[in-house]
C-alpha positions as CSV (number, residue, x, y, z in Angstrom):
1,M,0.0,0.3,0.3
2,T,1.1,3.2,-0.6
3,T,1.9,5.6,2.3
4,V,2.5,9.3,3.0
5,D,6.3,10.1,3.1
6,A,7.2,13.1,5.5
7,Q,10.6,13.0,4.0
8,S,9.8,13.3,0.7
9,S,12.0,16.1,-1.2
10,S,10.1,18.6,-2.1
11,L,6.2,20.3,-1.1
12,A,4.9,18.7,-4.9
13,E,6.0,15.1,-4.3
14,Q,4.6,15.3,-1.1
15,R,1.3,16.4,-2.1
16,A,1.2,14.1,-5.2
17,Q,1.9,11.1,-2.6
18,A,-0.9,12.0,-0.5
19,V,-3.6,12.3,-3.5
20,A,-1.8,8.8,-4.7
21,T,-2.1,7.3,-1.5
22,V,-6.2,8.3,-1.0
23,R,-6.9,7.0,-4.9
24,A,-5.0,3.4,-4.1
25,L,-7.8,3.3,-1.2
26,G,-11.0,5.0,-3.3
27,P,-12.4,2.0,-4.7
28,E,-12.4,0.6,-1.1
29,L,-14.2,3.6,0.4
30,T,-16.7,3.7,-2.4
31,G,-17.3,0.3,-1.8
32,R,-18.4,0.6,1.9
33,I,-20.6,3.6,1.4
34,A,-23.4,1.4,2.1
35,E,-22.2,-0.1,4.9
36,G,-21.2,3.1,6.7
37,E,-24.9,4.6,6.3
38,A,-26.4,1.6,7.3
39,Q,-24.3,1.1,10.5
40,R,-24.5,5.3,11.1
41,R,-20.4,5.1,11.8
42,L,-17.4,4.6,9.8
43,P,-16.4,1.3,9.0
44,D,-13.6,0.2,11.0
45,A,-11.6,-0.8,7.9
46,N,-11.7,2.7,6.7
47,V,-10.6,4.2,10.0
48,Q,-7.6,1.1,10.1
49,A,-6.7,1.8,6.3
50,Y,-6.2,5.3,7.1
51,H,-3.8,4.5,10.2
52,D,-1.8,2.2,8.2
53,A,-1.2,5.1,5.5
54,G,-0.2,7.3,7.9
55,L,-3.1,9.9,7.2
56,W,-4.3,10.7,10.4
57,R,-0.9,12.0,11.3
58,V,-0.2,14.2,8.5
59,L,-0.6,17.3,10.7
60,Q,1.1,15.7,14.3
61,P,4.0,17.0,15.5
62,R,7.1,14.6,14.7
63,R,8.3,14.3,17.9
64,F,5.1,12.6,18.9
65,G,5.1,10.2,15.6
66,G,3.6,12.2,13.2
67,Q,4.3,13.6,9.7
68,E,4.2,17.4,10.6
69,Q,3.7,18.1,6.9
70,H,2.5,21.2,5.1
71,P,-1.5,21.9,5.4
72,L,-1.7,21.2,1.6
73,V,-0.9,17.7,2.3
74,F,-3.7,17.3,4.5
75,F,-6.2,19.2,2.3
76,D,-5.2,17.3,-0.8
77,A,-5.5,14.0,1.0
78,L,-9.3,15.3,2.3
79,I,-10.7,16.6,-0.9
80,E,-9.4,13.6,-2.7
81,T,-11.2,11.2,0.3
82,A,-14.2,13.2,-0.5
83,R,-14.0,12.2,-4.2
84,Y,-14.6,8.5,-2.9
85,C,-16.6,9.0,0.1
86,P,-18.2,11.8,1.4
87,S,-18.7,10.8,5.3
88,T,-14.8,9.1,5.5
89,A,-13.8,12.6,4.1
90,W,-16.0,15.0,6.9
91,V,-14.4,12.4,9.8
92,Y,-10.9,12.9,8.1
93,G,-11.1,16.6,8.1
94,V,-12.7,17.0,11.5
95,V,-10.5,14.4,13.3
96,G,-7.4,14.9,11.3
97,V,-7.4,18.5,12.2
98,H,-7.1,17.5,16.0
99,Q,-3.7,16.2,15.9
100,W,-2.8,19.7,14.7
101,Q,-4.7,21.5,17.7
102,L,-3.3,19.1,20.6
103,A,0.1,20.4,19.4
104,L,-1.1,23.7,20.8
105,F,-2.0,22.1,23.9
106,D,0.5,22.4,27.1
107,P,3.1,19.8,26.6
108,Q,1.9,17.7,29.6
109,A,-1.3,17.5,27.9
110,Q,0.3,16.0,24.7
111,E,2.1,13.4,26.6
112,E,-0.9,11.9,28.1
113,V,-2.9,11.7,24.9
114,W,0.3,10.5,22.4
115,G,2.4,9.3,25.5
116,E,1.5,5.4,24.9
117,S,0.3,5.5,21.3
118,P,0.9,8.1,18.6
119,E,-2.6,6.7,17.0
120,V,-5.0,8.1,19.5
121,L,-7.7,10.3,17.6
122,I,-9.6,13.1,19.0
123,S,-13.2,13.9,18.2
124,S,-14.7,17.4,18.8
125,S,-17.7,19.5,19.8
126,Y,-16.5,22.9,20.1
127,A,-20.1,24.7,20.4
128,P,-20.1,25.9,24.1
129,T,-23.3,23.9,25.1
130,G,-22.2,22.5,28.7
131,Q,-21.5,24.2,32.2
132,V,-18.0,25.0,33.8
133,E,-17.0,25.5,36.9
134,R,-13.7,27.1,38.1
135,V,-12.4,24.8,40.8
136,E,-8.9,24.5,42.4
137,G,-6.5,23.1,39.8
138,G,-9.1,23.2,36.7
139,Y,-12.4,23.4,36.0
140,R,-15.3,20.7,36.3
141,I,-17.7,20.8,33.3
142,S,-21.0,19.0,32.8
143,G,-23.6,19.0,29.8
144,R,-24.3,17.7,26.4
145,W,-22.6,18.5,23.4
146,S,-23.8,17.4,19.7
147,F,-22.2,16.7,16.2
148,S,-19.1,15.1,17.5
149,S,-18.2,13.2,14.2
150,G,-16.3,10.2,14.5
151,C,-16.7,9.8,18.1
152,E,-17.0,5.9,18.6
153,H,-13.7,6.1,16.9
154,C,-11.9,8.2,19.3
155,D,-10.5,8.1,22.6
156,W,-10.5,11.5,23.8
157,V,-12.9,14.7,23.2
158,F,-12.4,18.4,22.5
159,L,-15.4,20.0,23.9
160,G,-16.3,23.8,23.8
161,G,-16.9,26.4,26.7
162,F,-16.7,29.6,28.2
163,C,-14.7,29.5,31.7
164,P,-16.3,31.8,34.3
165,P,-14.0,35.1,35.1
166,P,-11.8,34.5,38.1
167,E,-13.1,36.5,41.0
168,D,-10.3,38.8,40.9
169,G,-9.9,39.3,37.2
170,P,-12.0,41.3,34.8
171,P,-15.4,40.1,33.0
172,R,-14.3,39.2,29.9
173,P,-15.2,36.3,27.8
174,D,-12.8,33.1,28.3
175,M,-13.9,30.8,25.3
176,R,-11.7,27.2,25.5
177,T,-11.0,24.0,24.5
178,F,-11.2,21.1,27.2
179,L,-9.3,18.0,26.2
180,V,-11.8,15.3,28.1
181,P,-10.5,11.0,28.0
182,K,-13.2,8.7,26.9
183,S,-13.7,7.5,30.4
184,D,-15.3,11.1,31.4
185,Y,-18.1,10.9,28.8
186,R,-20.5,8.8,27.5
187,I,-21.9,8.9,23.6
188,E,-25.4,9.1,23.4
189,D,-26.8,7.4,19.8
190,T,-28.4,10.5,18.4
191,W,-27.4,10.6,14.9
192,K,-29.9,9.5,12.2
193,T,-29.8,11.9,9.2
194,V,-30.4,12.1,5.5
195,A,-26.6,12.8,4.6
196,L,-22.8,12.2,6.0
197,Q,-24.8,9.0,7.6
198,A,-21.5,7.4,8.2
199,T,-20.1,10.3,10.0
200,G,-21.6,9.0,13.5
201,S,-21.8,12.3,14.6
202,H,-23.6,11.7,18.0
203,D,-24.0,13.5,21.2
204,V,-21.4,13.7,24.1
205,V,-22.9,13.9,27.5
206,I,-21.1,14.8,30.8
207,D,-22.3,14.4,34.2
208,S,-19.3,15.7,36.0
209,A,-15.9,15.7,35.1
210,F,-12.7,17.6,36.4
211,V,-10.3,19.1,33.5
212,P,-7.0,20.3,35.1
213,E,-5.8,23.7,33.9
214,H,-3.1,21.8,31.0
215,R,-5.8,20.4,29.2
216,T,-7.5,23.7,28.5
217,H,-6.7,25.7,25.2
218,R,-7.6,29.0,25.2
219,M,-9.1,30.1,21.7
220,S,-7.6,33.7,22.1
221,D,-4.2,32.0,22.1
222,G,-4.7,30.6,18.7
223,F,-5.7,34.0,17.4
224,K,-2.9,35.2,18.8
225,L,-0.4,32.6,17.9
226,S,0.8,32.4,21.3
227,S,0.1,28.8,22.5
228,P,1.6,26.9,25.4
229,G,2.6,24.0,22.8
230,H,5.1,26.5,21.1
231,V,7.7,25.2,24.1
232,I,8.1,21.9,22.0
233,N,6.5,22.5,18.7
234,D,7.8,25.6,17.2
235,G,7.8,24.7,13.6
236,P,5.9,27.2,11.2
237,L,2.8,24.9,10.9
238,Y,1.8,25.7,14.7
239,R,2.1,29.2,14.2
240,L,-0.9,29.1,11.8
241,P,-3.9,30.8,12.9
242,F,-6.0,28.3,14.9
243,G,-9.4,29.6,13.6
244,L,-8.2,29.4,9.7
245,L,-6.5,26.3,9.7
246,F,-10.1,24.5,11.7
247,T,-12.3,26.5,9.3
248,R,-10.9,25.0,6.2
249,S,-10.8,21.3,7.6
250,V,-14.7,21.5,7.5
251,S,-15.1,23.6,4.3
252,S,-12.5,21.9,1.8
253,S,-14.2,18.7,1.8
254,A,-16.8,20.2,-0.6
255,I,-14.3,20.9,-3.1
256,G,-14.0,16.8,-3.1
257,L,-17.8,16.6,-2.7
258,L,-18.1,18.8,-6.1
259,A,-15.3,16.7,-7.8
260,G,-16.9,13.4,-6.9
261,A,-20.2,14.7,-8.3
262,L,-18.9,15.8,-11.4
263,D,-16.9,12.2,-12.0
264,A,-20.5,10.7,-11.2
265,Y,-22.5,13.0,-13.8
266,L,-19.8,12.6,-16.5
267,D,-19.9,8.8,-15.9
268,V,-23.5,8.8,-16.5
269,A,-23.7,11.5,-18.9
270,R,-21.4,10.0,-21.3
271,A,-23.4,6.9,-21.9
272,K,-26.8,8.3,-21.5
273,V,-29.7,8.6,-24.0
274,S,-32.3,10.6,-23.7
275,A,-35.7,8.4,-23.1
276,S,-37.8,11.2,-24.8
277,D,-36.0,11.8,-28.4
278,Q,-32.9,8.9,-28.3
279,S,-30.4,12.2,-28.1
280,R,-27.1,12.0,-26.4
281,V,-26.9,13.4,-23.4
282,V,-23.1,14.5,-24.6
283,E,-24.9,16.9,-27.1
284,D,-27.2,18.7,-24.9
285,A,-25.7,22.0,-24.5
286,R,-26.9,22.1,-21.1
287,S,-25.4,19.4,-20.2
288,Q,-22.1,20.6,-21.4
289,Q,-22.4,24.2,-19.8
290,V,-23.1,22.4,-16.1
291,C,-19.7,20.3,-16.7
292,A,-17.8,23.2,-17.6
293,E,-19.3,25.3,-15.0
294,A,-18.1,22.7,-12.6
295,R,-14.6,22.2,-13.5
296,I,-14.2,26.3,-13.1
297,T,-15.6,26.5,-10.1
298,L,-13.3,23.2,-9.0
299,D,-10.1,25.4,-10.4
300,E,-10.9,28.2,-8.7
301,V,-12.0,27.0,-5.7
302,S,-8.8,25.0,-5.3
303,L,-6.3,27.6,-6.4
304,V,-7.6,30.3,-3.4
305,L,-7.1,27.4,-1.2
306,E,-3.9,26.8,-2.1
307,R,-2.9,30.6,-2.2
308,T,-4.5,30.9,1.1
309,F,-2.2,28.4,2.8
310,M,1.1,29.3,0.7
311,E,0.7,32.9,2.0
312,L,0.0,31.8,5.8
313,M,3.0,29.3,5.9
314,A,5.6,31.9,4.4
315,A,4.3,34.5,7.1
316,A,4.8,31.6,9.5
317,E,8.4,30.8,8.1
318,A,9.4,34.4,8.5
319,G,8.1,35.0,11.7
320,E,5.7,37.4,10.6
321,T,1.8,37.7,11.6
322,P,-0.8,37.7,8.7
323,A,-2.5,41.2,8.8
324,I,-6.1,41.3,10.2
325,E,-7.5,42.3,7.0
326,R,-6.1,39.1,4.9
327,R,-7.3,37.1,7.5
328,V,-10.9,38.2,7.6
329,Q,-10.8,37.5,3.9
330,F,-9.3,34.2,4.2
331,R,-12.3,33.3,6.9
332,Y,-14.7,34.4,4.2
333,E,-13.1,32.7,0.9
334,S,-13.4,29.5,3.5
335,A,-17.1,29.7,3.8
336,Q,-17.8,30.7,0.2
337,A,-16.2,28.0,-1.3
338,V,-18.8,25.5,-0.1
339,E,-21.8,28.2,-1.1
340,K,-20.0,27.7,-4.4
341,C,-19.2,24.2,-4.6
342,M,-23.3,23.4,-3.3
343,E,-24.3,25.6,-6.3
344,A,-22.2,23.8,-8.8
345,V,-23.4,20.0,-6.8
346,D,-26.9,21.6,-7.6
347,K,-26.9,22.1,-10.8
348,L,-25.3,18.4,-11.9
349,N,-27.9,16.9,-9.8
350,G,-30.5,19.0,-11.5
351,Q,-29.3,18.1,-14.8
352,S,-29.2,14.2,-14.0
353,G,-32.8,13.8,-14.3
354,G,-35.4,11.4,-12.5
355,R,-32.8,8.6,-11.8
356,A,-30.7,10.8,-9.8
357,I,-33.3,10.8,-7.0
358,F,-32.5,6.8,-6.7
359,H,-31.0,5.6,-3.4
360,D,-28.3,3.9,-5.8
361,S,-27.8,6.9,-8.1
362,A,-23.9,7.6,-8.0
363,I,-24.3,11.5,-7.5
364,R,-26.8,11.1,-4.7
365,P,-24.5,10.7,-1.5
366,F,-22.2,14.0,-2.7
367,F,-25.6,15.9,-3.3
368,Q,-26.6,15.1,-0.2
369,A,-23.2,15.8,1.6
370,V,-22.3,19.2,0.1
371,H,-25.8,20.4,1.6
372,A,-25.0,18.7,5.1
373,A,-21.6,20.7,4.9
374,R,-23.1,24.0,4.2
375,G,-24.8,23.5,7.2
376,H,-22.0,23.8,9.7
377,Y,-21.8,26.7,11.4
378,A,-18.2,27.6,10.0
379,N,-19.5,27.3,6.2
380,N,-22.2,30.0,6.7
381,P,-20.7,32.5,4.3
382,H,-23.0,35.4,5.1
383,K,-21.5,37.0,8.5
384,P,-17.8,36.2,7.3
385,A,-18.8,38.5,4.0
386,Q,-20.3,41.1,6.5
387,N,-17.1,40.9,8.3
388,F,-15.0,41.3,5.4
389,G,-17.1,44.3,4.4
390,R,-16.7,46.0,7.4
391,V,-12.9,45.6,7.8
392,L,-12.7,46.8,4.1
393,L,-14.5,50.1,5.0
394,G,-12.5,50.7,8.0
395,L,-14.3,49.3,11.1
396,K,-13.0,46.6,13.2
397,T,-13.0,42.8,12.8
398,K,-16.4,41.4,15.1
399,D,-14.7,37.7,14.3
400,F,-11.7,36.7,16.0
401,F,-12.3,32.6,15.2
402,L,-9.4,34.0,12.6
């Protein structure tokens, strides 16, 4: 089996190798779509295949057995995965990026997770829906967090919450990520959906759990590019703005979903003859147009993604902090990519005829998944667009998840 090799001599080779690795697994991923949808979780074989290929560790620090590769290697693998299995891609995006976020935590937390095995995975639910109490040495948390994709394959979870201010401190918001072991929470089976069925994005419930201070990460530290993990993980990869890498991890699968939808449409259209007049679909002007528009959209959103992370990595390597205006623009472009891909998939699906509504339609998983992806809070382009506009007009940003 082809595996990802962090020692490849150039970024281009590393990216090509990541794509080749996923492509070799692709037919197996597609072949297990029905199994995953029926089980409402990723097949164990998919998760293990990504372990064997080194794909889960692309963004993980080398000191803990990871690849520590350029983010474009990760995104290329994510996008290629989405061409074959939407649910595997979604879980790979949201769980795979957690190896990067853990590298920002206090080194003690990293050792607790990766000390025994570099293959430990972490799920998440960042919406601050639980309760947080400040106690000696840390925090006590409780509550319910939803949409924890891939949680049944993970041994830890990242949970979002607002810390109450200290008695002698200013009452400013303090949003944090809390790192919790599986022994302290339970998974409740709630994932019964019509899209991304195999992501197993169930609820995580905690009655009461203590989280020590070192197992928390301030969102403000991610924004300021000054996290506790930098003491040991000081490479440019870990100097990227948290919000920009995270939002792209939940938006970039849409690029692969559009690519998969276009593949599915072309496979059918090239051999299809209209039942009404026996004309070949390939000669239909509207069919030609939607294919062209889809391919152009793919090029556009892919090039913007590449430009974004080439620029961010160059700034990190130079020890520079990206300007707020650029960060706000990148945040908007991340969400806008999903909107553009969804619109292109809708056109392909609309041109696919009545057969597209059947469960075994090749385009069906991509059509459903891209709409589910668009539903994620980070993939709604309207607020990021407004925020980008206000910054262009000389006002201050209202969004700090950048």
